[in-house]
Structure formats: structure tokens, C-alpha cells
MDTraj code that builds the backbone (N, CA, C; nanometers):
import mdtraj as md
import numpy as np

residues = "MET LEU ARG VAL CYS ILE LEU LEU LEU ARG ILE CYS LEU VAL ALA VAL VAL LEU VAL VAL GLY LEU LEU GLN VAL THR ILE VAL PRO VAL LEU GLY LEU GLU ILE SER ARG GLU SER GLY ALA PHE SER ALA ARG PHE VAL TYR PRO ALA PHE GLY ILE LEU CYS TRP LEU SER LEU VAL VAL ALA VAL VAL CYS VAL TRP VAL LEU LEU GLY ARG VAL TRP PRO GLY THR VAL PHE SER ALA SER SER VAL ARG TRP VAL GLU ARG ILE ILE VAL ALA ALA SER VAL PRO THR ALA ALA CYS PHE LEU LEU ALA VAL TYR VAL TYR LEU VAL VAL GLU PRO PRO SER ASP ALA PRO GLY LEU VAL ALA MET ALA LEU GLY GLY LEU GLY VAL THR GLY ALA LEU THR LEU GLY ALA VAL VAL LEU ARG ALA VAL LEU ARG ASP ALA THR ALA LEU VAL ALA ARG ARG PRO VAL SER ASP PRO PRO VAL PRO ALA".split()
xyz = np.array([
    [-0.3193, 1.0387, -5.4009],
    [-0.4470, 1.0486, -5.3516],
    [-0.5316, 1.1673, -5.5156],
    [-0.4864, 1.2389, -5.5754],
    [-0.5123, 1.3491, -5.6125],
    [-0.4987, 1.3164, -5.7721],
    [-0.3056, 1.2720, -5.7999],
    [-0.2640, 1.2187, -5.9050],
    [-0.3297, 1.0732, -5.9483],
    [-0.3873, 1.0249, -5.8463],
    [-0.4927, 0.8831, -5.8999],
    [-0.5910, 0.9554, -5.9178],
    [-0.6949, 0.9480, -5.8750],
    [-0.7888, 1.0830, -5.9046],
    [-0.7566, 1.0911, -6.1108],
    [-0.6822, 1.2347, -6.0669],
    [-0.6382, 1.2657, -6.2246],
    [-0.6476, 1.0915, -6.3324],
    [-0.5510, 1.0237, -6.2707],
    [-0.4973, 0.9313, -6.3769],
    [-0.6451, 0.8628, -6.4155],
    [-0.6750, 0.8173, -6.3357],
    [-0.8268, 0.7917, -6.3716],
    [-0.9408, 0.8317, -6.4669],
    [-1.0224, 0.9764, -6.4058],
    [-1.0085, 1.0196, -6.5175],
    [-0.9826, 0.9936, -6.6196],
    [-0.8789, 1.0278, -6.6523],
    [-0.8037, 1.0360, -6.7882],
    [-0.8115, 0.8955, -6.8497],
    [-0.8024, 0.7913, -6.8344],
    [-0.8556, 0.6632, -6.8710],
    [-0.9946, 0.6571, -6.8930],
    [-1.0949, 0.7247, -6.7794],
    [-1.2086, 0.6890, -6.8529],
    [-1.2446, 0.8145, -6.9381],
    [-1.2074, 0.9262, -6.9832],
    [-1.1860, 0.9840, -7.1041],
    [-1.1108, 0.9184, -7.2021],
    [-1.0352, 0.8737, -7.2044],
    [-1.0062, 0.7810, -7.3383],
    [-1.0840, 0.6532, -7.3895],
    [-1.1243, 0.6088, -7.2779],
    [-1.2573, 0.5251, -7.2549],
    [-1.3519, 0.5849, -7.3368],
    [-1.4066, 0.6605, -7.3103],
    [-1.5842, 0.7142, -7.3344],
    [-1.5295, 0.7967, -7.4755],
    [-1.3846, 0.8495, -7.5336],
    [-1.4370, 0.8842, -7.6921],
    [-1.3870, 0.7679, -7.7842],
    [-1.3180, 0.6445, -7.7345],
    [-1.3444, 0.5133, -7.7680],
    [-1.4372, 0.4552, -7.8634],
    [-1.5117, 0.4454, -7.7242],
    [-1.7189, 0.4128, -7.7325],
    [-1.7409, 0.4795, -7.8359],
    [-1.7391, 0.6077, -7.8142],
    [-1.8742, 0.6947, -7.8529],
    [-1.7734, 0.6723, -7.9940],
    [-1.6450, 0.7113, -8.0577],
    [-1.5869, 0.6456, -8.2285],
    [-1.6460, 0.5513, -8.2480],
    [-1.6507, 0.4366, -8.1493],
    [-1.7135, 0.3291, -8.2190],
    [-1.8722, 0.3235, -8.2574],
    [-1.9320, 0.3665, -8.1968],
    [-2.0549, 0.4062, -8.2083],
    [-2.0900, 0.4933, -8.3207],
    [-2.0169, 0.5951, -8.3881],
    [-2.0167, 0.6120, -8.4748],
    [-2.0020, 0.5588, -8.5709],
    [-1.9230, 0.4945, -8.6163],
    [-1.8647, 0.4242, -8.6407],
    [-1.9824, 0.3122, -8.7569],
    [-1.9975, 0.2563, -8.6240],
    [-2.0919, 0.1042, -8.6629],
    [-2.2331, 0.1670, -8.6625],
    [-2.3052, 0.2370, -8.5583],
    [-2.4432, 0.2153, -8.5783],
    [-2.4722, 0.3524, -8.6173],
    [-2.4368, 0.4865, -8.6708],
    [-2.4967, 0.5487, -8.6809],
    [-2.5082, 0.5541, -8.8465],
    [-2.3749, 0.4948, -8.9240],
    [-2.4531, 0.4898, -9.0392],
    [-2.5290, 0.3734, -9.0553],
    [-2.5610, 0.3267, -8.9878],
    [-2.6599, 0.1655, -9.0007],
    [-2.8006, 0.2230, -9.0257],
    [-2.8345, 0.3617, -8.8782],
    [-2.9394, 0.4430, -8.8460],
    [-3.0203, 0.5089, -8.9761],
    [-2.8857, 0.5242, -9.0321],
    [-2.9250, 0.6542, -9.1221],
    [-2.9892, 0.6159, -9.2712],
    [-2.9324, 0.5050, -9.2791],
    [-2.9643, 0.4071, -9.3812],
    [-3.1328, 0.2866, -9.3807],
    [-3.1476, 0.3198, -9.2097],
    [-3.2802, 0.2654, -9.1912],
    [-3.3814, 0.3362, -9.2137],
    [-3.3589, 0.4715, -9.1143],
    [-3.4040, 0.5845, -9.1504],
    [-3.4453, 0.5854, -9.3073],
    [-3.3310, 0.6122, -9.3747],
    [-3.3573, 0.6310, -9.4921],
    [-3.4550, 0.5632, -9.5684],
    [-3.4245, 0.4266, -9.5448],
    [-3.5034, 0.3212, -9.6537],
    [-3.7012, 0.3279, -9.5742],
    [-3.7496, 0.3762, -9.4741],
    [-3.8463, 0.3577, -9.4211],
    [-3.9131, 0.5183, -9.4369],
    [-3.8501, 0.5738, -9.4729],
    [-3.9245, 0.7659, -9.5047],
    [-3.8850, 0.7918, -9.6307],
    [-3.8023, 0.6921, -9.6945],
    [-3.7868, 0.7695, -9.8529],
    [-3.7051, 0.8502, -9.8764],
    [-3.6321, 0.9241, -9.7254],
    [-3.5671, 1.0800, -9.7419],
    [-3.4113, 0.9924, -9.7915],
    [-3.3737, 1.0296, -9.8935],
    [-3.2291, 0.9870, -9.8926],
    [-3.1339, 1.0210, -9.8503],
    [-3.1735, 1.1533, -9.8271],
    [-3.0572, 1.2666, -9.7841],
    [-3.0482, 1.1705, -9.5923],
    [-3.1356, 1.1244, -9.5614],
    [-3.0916, 1.0507, -9.4157],
    [-2.9750, 1.0148, -9.4319],
    [-2.9386, 0.8912, -9.5489],
    [-2.8094, 0.8074, -9.5149],
    [-2.6946, 0.9357, -9.4915],
    [-2.6757, 1.0987, -9.4921],
    [-2.5838, 1.1283, -9.5125],
    [-2.5703, 1.2287, -9.3627],
    [-2.7095, 1.2398, -9.3295],
    [-2.7205, 1.3592, -9.2291],
    [-2.6938, 1.2966, -9.0903],
    [-2.7358, 1.1409, -9.1210],
    [-2.6629, 1.0974, -8.9683],
    [-2.5516, 1.1013, -8.9566],
    [-2.5384, 1.0506, -9.0471],
    [-2.3457, 1.0096, -9.0000],
    [-2.2780, 1.1375, -8.9854],
    [-2.2961, 1.2454, -9.0909],
    [-2.2855, 1.3811, -9.0391],
    [-2.2661, 1.4172, -8.9489],
    [-2.3897, 1.4052, -8.8153],
    [-2.4444, 1.4619, -8.7084],
    [-2.3592, 1.3803, -8.6197],
    [-2.3416, 1.2318, -8.6386],
    [-2.2663, 1.1959, -8.5751],
    [-2.0840, 1.2236, -8.5652],
    [-2.0303, 1.3008, -8.6879],
    [-1.8960, 1.2688, -8.6600],
    [-1.8467, 1.4308, -8.6176],
    [-1.9589, 1.5243, -8.6292],
    [-1.9365, 1.6586, -8.5901],
    [-1.9743, 1.6279, -8.4119],
    [-2.0463, 1.5237, -8.3884],
    [-2.0583, 1.5317, -8.2061],
    [-1.9733, 1.4672, -8.1768],
    [-1.9247, 1.3697, -8.2520],
    [-1.7852, 1.2992, -8.1993],
    [-1.6543, 1.3757, -8.1673],
    [-1.6613, 1.4774, -8.2992],
    [-1.5615, 1.5682, -8.3246],
    [-1.5378, 1.6823, -8.1685],
    [-1.6479, 1.7022, -8.1382],
    [-1.6954, 1.8409, -8.0408],
    [-1.6434, 1.7823, -7.9290],
    [-1.6499, 1.6327, -7.8996],
    [-1.6299, 1.5430, -7.7893],
    [-1.4896, 1.5191, -7.7542],
    [-1.4091, 1.5350, -7.8699],
    [-1.2820, 1.5124, -7.8869],
    [-1.2402, 1.6630, -7.8429],
    [-1.2443, 1.7324, -7.8819],
    [-1.1982, 1.8831, -7.8766],
    [-1.2528, 1.9236, -7.7011],
    [-1.3572, 1.8311, -7.6393],
    [-1.3826, 1.8776, -7.4834],
    [-1.2569, 1.7782, -7.4261],
    [-1.2934, 1.6701, -7.4870],
    [-1.1789, 1.5992, -7.3961],
    [-1.0372, 1.6529, -7.3810],
    [-1.0116, 1.6557, -7.4962],
    [-0.8546, 1.7838, -7.4797],
    [-0.8534, 1.8894, -7.4012],
    [-0.9278, 1.9320, -7.4043],
    [-0.9178, 2.0518, -7.2762],
    [-0.9852, 2.0177, -7.1738],
    [-1.0673, 1.9108, -7.0978],
    [-1.0382, 1.8705, -7.0051],
    [-0.8997, 1.8316, -6.9661],
    [-0.8536, 1.7885, -7.0478],
    [-0.6722, 1.6831, -7.0222],
    [-0.5956, 1.7977, -6.9589],
    [-0.5967, 1.8780, -7.0556],
    [-0.5027, 2.0434, -6.9850],
    [-0.5377, 2.0940, -6.9179],
    [-0.6720, 2.0707, -6.8109],
    [-0.7247, 2.1092, -6.7306],
    [-0.6058, 2.0909, -6.6220],
    [-0.6695, 1.9284, -6.6380],
    [-0.6497, 1.8595, -6.5393],
    [-0.4765, 1.8235, -6.4994],
    [-0.4126, 1.8663, -6.6276],
    [-0.2569, 1.8892, -6.5945],
    [-0.2477, 2.0363, -6.5452],
    [-0.3356, 2.1150, -6.5056],
    [-0.2878, 2.2215, -6.3896],
    [-0.3451, 2.1772, -6.2935],
    [-0.4122, 2.0636, -6.2624],
    [-0.4607, 2.0946, -6.1180],
    [-0.3023, 2.0641, -6.0197],
    [-0.2711, 1.9630, -6.0446],
    [-0.1549, 1.9386, -6.0014],
    [-0.0404, 2.0503, -5.9162],
    [-0.0049, 2.1063, -6.0456],
    [0.1083, 2.1735, -5.9932],
    [0.0098, 2.3567, -5.9325],
    [-0.1006, 2.3490, -5.9287],
    [-0.2220, 2.4547, -5.8915],
    [-0.1890, 2.5708, -5.9876],
    [-0.1704, 2.5690, -6.0749],
    [-0.1807, 2.6862, -6.2148],
    [-0.3191, 2.6398, -6.2518],
    [-0.4403, 2.5555, -6.1842],
    [-0.5644, 2.5998, -6.2947],
    [-0.6446, 2.7577, -6.2436],
    [-0.5859, 2.7723, -6.1341],
    [-0.6844, 2.9442, -6.1093],
    [-0.5643, 3.0760, -6.2215],
    [-0.5435, 3.0056, -6.3186],
    [-0.5393, 3.1105, -6.3848],
    [-0.6192, 3.1303, -6.5065],
    [-0.5792, 3.2707, -6.6443],
    [-0.6696, 3.3485, -6.6686],
    [-0.6450, 3.2025, -6.8327],
    [-0.5353, 3.1468, -6.8567],
    [-0.5173, 3.0888, -6.9744],
    [-0.6354, 2.9274, -6.9255],
    [-0.6530, 2.9363, -6.7975],
    [-0.7693, 2.8268, -6.7932],
    [-0.8761, 2.8427, -6.8032],
    [-0.8859, 2.9954, -6.8456],
    [-1.0620, 3.0586, -6.8685],
    [-1.0873, 3.0160, -6.9724],
    [-0.9555, 3.0419, -7.1255],
    [-0.9823, 3.0069, -7.1971],
    [-1.0069, 2.8815, -7.2484],
    [-0.9664, 2.8001, -7.2051],
    [-0.9151, 2.6097, -7.2352],
    [-1.1312, 2.6174, -7.1454],
    [-1.1764, 2.6594, -7.0528],
    [-1.3186, 2.6361, -7.0233],
    [-1.3893, 2.6772, -7.1256],
    [-1.3911, 2.8482, -7.1790],
    [-1.4441, 2.8458, -7.2949],
    [-1.4128, 2.7791, -7.4379],
    [-1.3176, 2.7190, -7.4935],
    [-1.3309, 2.5646, -7.6003],
    [-1.4342, 2.5160, -7.5574],
    [-1.3798, 2.4620, -7.4114],
    [-1.4962, 2.3472, -7.3889],
    [-1.6785, 2.3610, -7.4231],
    [-1.6512, 2.5071, -7.3928],
    [-1.8113, 2.5463, -7.3839],
    [-1.8249, 2.5515, -7.5775],
    [-1.7793, 2.6376, -7.6292],
    [-1.7783, 2.6114, -7.7942],
    [-1.7667, 2.4488, -7.8343],
    [-1.7213, 2.4178, -7.7693],
    [-1.7050, 2.2350, -7.7973],
    [-1.8403, 2.2145, -7.7657],
    [-1.9015, 2.2177, -7.6417],
    [-2.0359, 2.1727, -7.6226],
    [-2.1648, 2.2348, -7.6683],
    [-2.1448, 2.3429, -7.7504],
    [-2.2703, 2.4097, -7.8170],
    [-2.2481, 2.3678, -7.9541],
    [-2.1518, 2.3392, -8.0325],
    [-2.1784, 2.2284, -8.1430],
    [-2.2959, 2.1851, -8.1316],
    [-2.2954, 2.0260, -8.0668],
    [-2.3906, 1.9350, -8.0763],
    [-2.5232, 2.0077, -8.0104],
    [-2.5477, 2.1356, -7.9839],
    [-2.6524, 2.1495, -7.9574],
    [-2.6748, 2.2190, -7.9955],
    [-2.6335, 2.2627, -8.1311],
    [-2.7052, 2.3137, -8.2506],
    [-2.6820, 2.2304, -8.3436],
    [-2.6444, 2.1247, -8.3238],
    [-2.6682, 2.0185, -8.4258],
    [-2.7857, 1.9150, -8.3964],
    [-2.8268, 1.9158, -8.2736],
    [-2.9320, 1.8784, -8.2445],
    [-3.0571, 1.9080, -8.2764],
    [-3.0256, 2.0700, -8.2515],
    [-3.1556, 2.1129, -8.2843],
    [-3.1585, 2.1151, -8.4126],
    [-3.0804, 2.1051, -8.4909],
    [-3.1137, 2.1168, -8.6434],
    [-3.0891, 1.9352, -8.6923],
    [-3.1166, 1.8844, -8.6419],
    [-3.1043, 1.7097, -8.6800],
    [-3.3495, 1.7511, -8.6222],
    [-3.3482, 1.8143, -8.5068],
    [-3.4686, 1.7751, -8.4934],
    [-3.5448, 1.8348, -8.6109],
    [-3.4975, 2.0094, -8.6345],
    [-3.5737, 2.0541, -8.7284],
    [-3.5676, 1.9336, -8.8685],
    [-3.4593, 1.8563, -8.9095],
    [-3.4551, 1.7810, -9.0341],
    [-3.5610, 1.7112, -9.0138],
    [-3.5768, 1.6085, -8.8989],
    [-3.6018, 1.4873, -8.9278],
    [-3.7813, 1.5054, -8.8926],
    [-3.8470, 1.6658, -8.8453],
    [-3.9501, 1.6867, -8.8272],
    [-3.9870, 1.7589, -8.9613],
    [-3.9228, 1.7798, -9.0423],
    [-3.9570, 1.7987, -9.1748],
    [-3.9377, 1.7111, -9.2794],
    [-3.8183, 1.7078, -9.2652],
    [-3.7633, 1.5152, -9.3796],
    [-3.8827, 1.4322, -9.3846],
    [-3.7877, 1.4358, -9.2308],
    [-3.8261, 1.2351, -9.2384],
    [-3.9596, 1.2130, -9.1894],
    [-3.9758, 1.2853, -9.0384],
    [-4.1243, 1.2403, -8.9878],
    [-4.2631, 1.2999, -9.0577],
    [-4.2487, 1.3286, -9.1769],
    [-4.3868, 1.3094, -9.2165],
    [-4.4380, 1.1594, -9.3390],
    [-4.3111, 1.1236, -9.3959],
    [-4.3585, 1.0265, -9.4513],
    [-4.3770, 0.8698, -9.3795],
    [-4.2529, 0.8911, -9.2646],
    [-4.2720, 0.7465, -9.1676],
    [-4.3169, 0.7471, -9.0270],
    [-4.3765, 0.8659, -8.9981],
    [-4.5065, 0.9051, -8.9214],
    [-4.3983, 0.8281, -8.7616],
    [-4.2558, 0.9336, -8.7549],
    [-4.2065, 0.9072, -8.6504],
    [-4.1704, 0.9869, -8.5481],
    [-4.2819, 1.0019, -8.4133],
    [-4.2438, 1.1254, -8.3704],
    [-4.1491, 1.0903, -8.2961],
    [-4.0609, 0.9388, -8.2561],
    [-4.0095, 0.9387, -8.1762],
    [-3.8590, 0.9710, -8.2021],
    [-3.8425, 1.0364, -8.2942],
    [-3.6807, 1.0502, -8.3841],
    [-3.6876, 1.1999, -8.3161],
    [-3.8167, 1.2747, -8.3351],
    [-3.8132, 1.4199, -8.3338],
    [-3.7698, 1.4423, -8.1470],
    [-3.8276, 1.3377, -8.0860],
    [-3.8680, 1.3314, -7.9200],
    [-3.6806, 1.3216, -7.9461],
    [-3.6711, 1.2382, -7.9104],
    [-3.4637, 1.2194, -7.9286],
    [-3.3962, 1.2817, -7.9632],
    [-3.4118, 1.3610, -8.0547],
    [-3.3481, 1.4967, -8.1356],
    [-3.3820, 1.6333, -8.0156],
    [-3.4813, 1.6187, -7.9831],
    [-3.4622, 1.7191, -7.8749],
    [-3.4795, 1.6867, -7.7151],
    [-3.4910, 1.5724, -7.6792],
    [-3.4051, 1.5086, -7.5437],
    [-3.2719, 1.5081, -7.5797],
    [-3.1826, 1.4728, -7.7080],
    [-3.0510, 1.5323, -7.6809],
    [-3.0191, 1.6950, -7.6772],
    [-3.0985, 1.7874, -7.7527],
    [-3.1235, 1.9337, -7.7647],
    [-3.1079, 1.9744, -7.5635],
    [-3.2002, 1.9002, -7.5205],
    [-3.1969, 1.9220, -7.3916],
    [-3.0757, 1.9041, -7.2919],
    [-3.0103, 1.7156, -7.3329],
    [-2.8907, 1.7103, -7.2681],
    [-2.7717, 1.7851, -7.2441],
    [-2.7691, 1.8348, -7.3939],
    [-2.6569, 1.9118, -7.4551],
    [-2.5988, 2.0641, -7.4183],
    [-2.7870, 2.1105, -7.4630],
    [-2.7672, 2.2203, -7.3618],
    [-2.7646, 2.2339, -7.2006],
    [-2.7625, 2.1440, -7.1430],
    [-2.7427, 2.1599, -6.9632],
    [-2.6101, 2.1575, -6.9964],
    [-2.5397, 2.1003, -7.0855],
    [-2.4284, 2.0533, -7.0435],
    [-2.3223, 2.1576, -7.0690],
    [-2.3757, 2.2473, -7.1619],
    [-2.3224, 2.3791, -7.2490],
    [-2.3877, 2.4693, -7.0827],
    [-2.4716, 2.4958, -7.0753],
    [-2.4724, 2.5974, -6.9308],
    [-2.4256, 2.5536, -6.8004],
    [-2.3760, 2.4003, -6.8135],
    [-2.3219, 2.4053, -6.7274],
    [-2.2049, 2.4709, -6.6875],
    [-2.1088, 2.3904, -6.8026],
    [-2.0118, 2.4648, -6.8331],
    [-1.9746, 2.6000, -6.8213],
    [-2.1215, 2.7047, -6.8647],
    [-2.0983, 2.8617, -6.8580],
    [-2.0549, 2.9394, -6.7229],
    [-2.1556, 2.8142, -6.6723],
    [-2.1768, 2.8203, -6.5269],
    [-2.0028, 2.7961, -6.4445],
    [-1.9865, 2.6917, -6.4660],
    [-1.8385, 2.6509, -6.4211],
    [-1.7298, 2.7587, -6.4332],
    [-1.7407, 2.8285, -6.5653],
    [-1.6246, 2.9173, -6.6126],
    [-1.6530, 3.0600, -6.5136],
    [-1.7550, 3.0777, -6.4344],
    [-1.8073, 3.1728, -6.3960],
    [-1.7760, 3.2013, -6.2636],
    [-1.7324, 3.0111, -6.2078],
    [-1.6791, 2.9787, -6.0828],
    [-1.5332, 3.0033, -6.1064],
    [-1.4557, 2.9186, -6.2276],
    [-1.3538, 2.9674, -6.2318],
    [-1.2771, 3.1204, -6.2092],
    [-1.3625, 3.2228, -6.2923],
    [-1.3069, 3.3370, -6.2699],
    [-1.2573, 3.4064, -6.1872],
    [-1.3941, 3.3445, -6.0861],
    [-1.4138, 3.3918, -5.9264],
    [-1.2727, 3.3769, -5.8507],
    [-1.2811, 3.1901, -5.9339],
    [-1.1540, 3.1578, -5.7919],
    [-0.9956, 3.2178, -5.8513],
    [-0.9600, 3.2352, -6.0019],
    [-0.8600, 3.3036, -5.9901],
    [-0.8273, 3.4712, -5.9653],
    [-0.9766, 3.5292, -5.9479],
    [-0.9617, 3.6159, -5.8937],
    [-0.9155, 3.6385, -5.7576],
    [-0.9408, 3.5575, -5.7020],
    [-0.9505, 3.5355, -5.5486],
    [-0.8019, 3.4754, -5.5215],
    [-0.7659, 3.4289, -5.6483],
    [-0.6116, 3.3749, -5.6016],
    [-0.5250, 3.4735, -5.6271],
    [-0.5420, 3.5804, -5.7273],
    [-0.4602, 3.7100, -5.7668],
    [-0.4567, 3.7683, -5.6698],
    [-0.6212, 3.7570, -5.5690],
    [-0.5827, 3.8360, -5.4430],
    [-0.4884, 3.8469, -5.3240],
    [-0.4808, 3.7551, -5.3243],
    [-0.4227, 3.6861, -5.1870],
    [-0.3146, 3.7298, -5.1778],
    [-0.2613, 3.7484, -5.0720],
    [-0.1443, 3.8147, -5.0391],
    [-0.0084, 3.7120, -5.0580],
    [0.0883, 3.6777, -5.0781],
    [0.2077, 3.6404, -5.1228],
    [0.2188, 3.5630, -4.9930],
    [0.2056, 3.5990, -4.9001],
    [0.2694, 3.5497, -4.7333],
    [0.1530, 3.4095, -4.7015],
    [0.0537, 3.4052, -4.7387],
    [-0.0576, 3.3263, -4.7864],
    [-0.0228, 3.1840, -4.7751],
    [-0.0272, 3.0712, -4.7289],
    [0.0126, 2.9429, -4.7423],
    [-0.0864, 2.8546, -4.8548],
    [-0.0226, 2.8608, -4.9840],
    [-0.1674, 2.7600, -5.0602],
    [-0.2081, 2.6615, -5.0131],
    [-0.4050, 2.7228, -5.0409],
    [-0.4859, 2.5720, -5.0411],
    [-0.4798, 2.4708, -5.0913],
    [-0.4527, 2.3477, -5.0106],
    [-0.4553, 2.2202, -5.0034],
    [-0.5154, 2.1647, -5.1550],
    [-0.5239, 2.0898, -5.2078],
    [-0.6483, 2.0433, -5.2755],
    [-0.7099, 1.9539, -5.2388],
])
top = md.Topology()
chain = top.add_chain()
for i, resn in enumerate(residues, 1):
    res = top.add_residue(resn, chain, resSeq=i)
    for name in ("N", "CA", "C"):
        top.add_atom(name, md.element.get_by_symbol(name[0]), res)
traj = md.Trajectory(xyz[None], top)
């Protein structure tokens, strides 16, 4: 059952990367052009696609890290110091869109909103900041849990049978 769950999760991860990548290629550039026309901010043509590409690349890095961690679940090697390093990479990958959402909110507030009077764009960027910030903090908590579990596994006597997954 565990192998099936891991396989299904990997299929979902690939689907998410492909769908989000498709959205970044099709919708985000059009959004940037539309906002550029409405606000007169020529830079919006480049800021929004750059934001989308940066967030998508961060997603790809996080998915690769999760993929590697999933590969460690079945053989039972997930509770190791090297797994903590993969979780730290996920934290960094999640921090990038968090910072990008903050910078996008500042950009929209200072450059785009005054001419176009679009407070909803700032609210969307701040909403993205909240979501990505929560995901980043969740990854930090999970890293602490993994470190504790790794320490427990390291202290377990060799004679104890492994805990079933």
C-alpha cells in the first residue's frame, strides 16, 4: 500500500509541475501585458513573467527534493542527516516565492496601483505572501520533527525491530 501511495504522490507532483508550468507560459505573460496596458507601467510586461518563472523554478526544486525524500521512505532511510539537508533545500525553495510575493506586492503598490487604482492586485500578492510564508514555516516545523525523529532512531538499540511504516 505504501508503494502505491508513493507512486500516486509522484504522479500528482509531476502533474502539478506540468500544470503550473503551462499556466506560467500561457496566463502570466498575458496578465503582465494587460496590467502594463491598464497602468502604463511598461515594466509589468517583464516583472510578472519573471515572477512566474521564479516561482515555477522554486516549485520544481521543491518537487525534486520531495521526490528524493519519497525514494527514502520505502527502504527506511528517511530518518537520516542527509534527509534533513533535503528538507532544508525545500525550505530555501519555499522562501524564494515568499520573498518574490513580498517584492511583487511592493512593486504593485508603488508602480502599478497608483495609475490603475487596483488594490486587488496588492491584496492578491499579499495573499500569495501569506500562503507561501505558511508553507515555508510548515517546512521549518517539519524539519524540526525530522531532526527529532532522526535523533530517536539514532538512539534506538540495534536489537529493537524497526518500526513499521
